[in-house]
C-alpha positions as CSV (number, residue, x, y, z in Angstrom):
1,X,93.9,107.9,116.4
2,X,91.2,107.9,113.5
3,X,88.3,109.1,115.8
4,X,90.6,111.9,117.3
5,X,91.8,113.1,113.9
6,X,90.2,115.9,112.0
7,X,88.2,115.1,108.9
8,X,90.5,115.3,105.9
9,X,93.7,114.4,107.7
10,X,95.4,111.5,106.4
11,X,96.3,108.6,108.7
12,X,99.2,106.4,108.0
13,X,101.0,103.8,109.3
14,X,104.5,102.6,108.8
15,X,104.6,99.2,108.5
16,X,107.6,96.5,108.3
17,X,106.5,94.4,105.7
18,X,109.7,92.0,105.7
19,X,112.6,91.2,107.9
20,X,114.7,90.1,104.9
21,X,115.3,86.8,106.9
22,X,114.1,83.5,107.4
23,X,111.7,83.3,110.4
24,X,111.1,87.3,110.2
25,X,108.2,88.9,109.4
26,X,106.7,87.7,106.1
27,X,105.0,90.1,103.5
28,X,102.0,88.0,103.2
29,X,101.4,88.4,107.2
30,X,101.8,92.2,106.3
31,X,99.2,92.0,103.7
32,X,96.7,90.9,106.4
33,X,97.9,93.6,108.9
34,X,97.4,96.0,106.2
35,X,93.8,94.7,105.6
36,X,93.0,95.1,109.2
37,X,94.4,98.8,109.4
38,X,92.4,99.6,106.4
39,X,89.1,98.2,108.4
40,X,90.4,100.4,111.2
41,X,90.2,103.6,109.0
42,X,94.1,103.8,108.2
43,X,94.3,105.6,104.8
44,X,97.7,104.3,103.8
45,X,100.6,102.0,104.5
46,X,104.3,103.1,104.1
47,X,105.9,99.9,103.4
48,X,109.3,99.1,104.4
49,X,111.6,96.7,105.4
50,X,112.5,96.2,108.9
51,X,116.1,95.7,109.8
52,X,115.5,94.2,113.2
53,X,117.4,90.9,112.4
54,X,120.9,91.4,111.2
55,X,120.7,91.7,107.7
56,X,121.8,89.4,105.1
57,X,121.2,89.3,101.5
58,X,119.2,92.5,101.4
59,X,118.9,93.8,97.7
60,X,120.0,97.2,98.2
61,X,119.7,99.3,94.9
62,X,117.4,101.7,93.3
63,X,113.9,100.8,94.6
64,X,114.9,98.0,96.2
65,X,111.6,98.0,98.5
66,X,109.1,99.3,96.1
67,X,107.6,95.6,95.4
68,X,106.9,95.5,99.0
69,X,104.4,98.5,98.7
70,X,103.3,97.0,95.1
71,X,102.1,93.9,97.1
72,X,100.8,95.5,100.1
73,X,98.3,97.9,97.7
74,X,97.4,94.8,95.4
75,X,96.6,92.3,97.8
76,X,94.9,94.7,100.6
77,X,93.3,97.4,98.6
78,X,95.0,100.3,100.9
79,X,97.1,103.1,99.4
80,X,100.7,102.7,99.6
81,X,104.0,104.6,100.0
82,X,106.9,103.2,98.6
83,X,110.4,103.5,100.3
84,X,113.8,102.4,99.7
85,X,116.6,103.5,97.1
86,X,114.2,106.1,95.2
87,X,116.3,109.2,94.0
88,X,115.7,110.0,90.7
89,X,112.8,112.0,89.6
90,X,111.6,109.7,86.7
91,X,112.0,106.5,88.7
92,X,109.6,108.3,91.4
93,X,107.2,109.5,88.7
94,X,107.3,105.8,87.2
95,X,106.7,104.0,90.4
96,X,103.3,106.1,90.8
97,X,102.3,106.1,87.3
98,X,102.9,102.3,87.0
99,X,100.7,101.8,90.0
100,X,103.2,100.2,91.9
101,X,102.5,102.8,94.9
102,X,100.4,105.9,95.3
103,X,103.3,108.0,97.2
104,X,106.8,107.7,97.5
105,X,109.2,108.7,100.3
106,X,112.5,110.3,99.8
107,X,114.4,110.3,103.2
108,X,118.3,110.0,102.3
109,X,117.5,111.7,99.1
110,X,116.4,115.1,100.6
111,X,119.1,114.7,103.2
112,X,121.7,114.4,100.1
113,X,119.8,117.2,98.2
114,X,117.5,119.4,100.1
115,X,116.3,121.1,96.6
116,X,115.4,117.8,95.3
117,X,111.7,118.6,94.7
118,X,112.6,121.8,92.5
119,X,115.2,119.6,90.5
120,X,112.8,116.9,89.9
121,X,110.2,119.0,88.9
122,X,112.6,120.7,86.3
123,X,113.5,117.3,85.2
124,X,109.9,116.2,84.8
125,X,108.9,119.6,83.0
126,X,106.5,120.7,85.7
127,X,107.0,124.1,87.7
128,X,106.5,124.4,91.4
129,X,106.2,127.8,93.1
130,X,109.0,128.7,95.9
131,X,107.5,129.6,99.3
132,X,107.9,133.4,99.9
133,X,110.9,133.1,102.3
134,X,112.9,131.1,99.7
135,X,112.3,133.3,96.8
136,X,115.1,135.6,97.7
137,X,117.5,132.4,98.0
138,X,116.4,131.6,94.3
139,X,116.8,135.4,93.3
140,X,113.6,135.7,92.6
141,X,112.9,138.9,94.5
142,X,114.7,141.6,95.8
143,X,114.3,141.8,99.6
144,X,117.0,143.6,101.8
């Protein structure tokens, strides 16, 4: 894949880093896979927990999988993307600011609130531009 991609396009892999069960995928093993992927030219790992084995004792809650990205980043040296229960703008900002991950993914958060990015910018005191076609919906321009 790396050889087929144009320069400047990031190549990431979503990697199951735990199955949350004895005998399942171990995060230590995932660190080694991440090291090997880095050596092959992968730019980042999206560290997630798998749900292949019937779940038991998964600690669902805000940021419940962030520690997986943090460990992969720390022990393999590859950039990581954190997932899992990230929905609060200051929480997402802190994950990156504290060096726990280099990126965050917001799946169900965007399903619940498609305008999350603009709300997050407001909450964090930033401004982001609306794409032209969306400006009308925001009331920025008068397009018939």
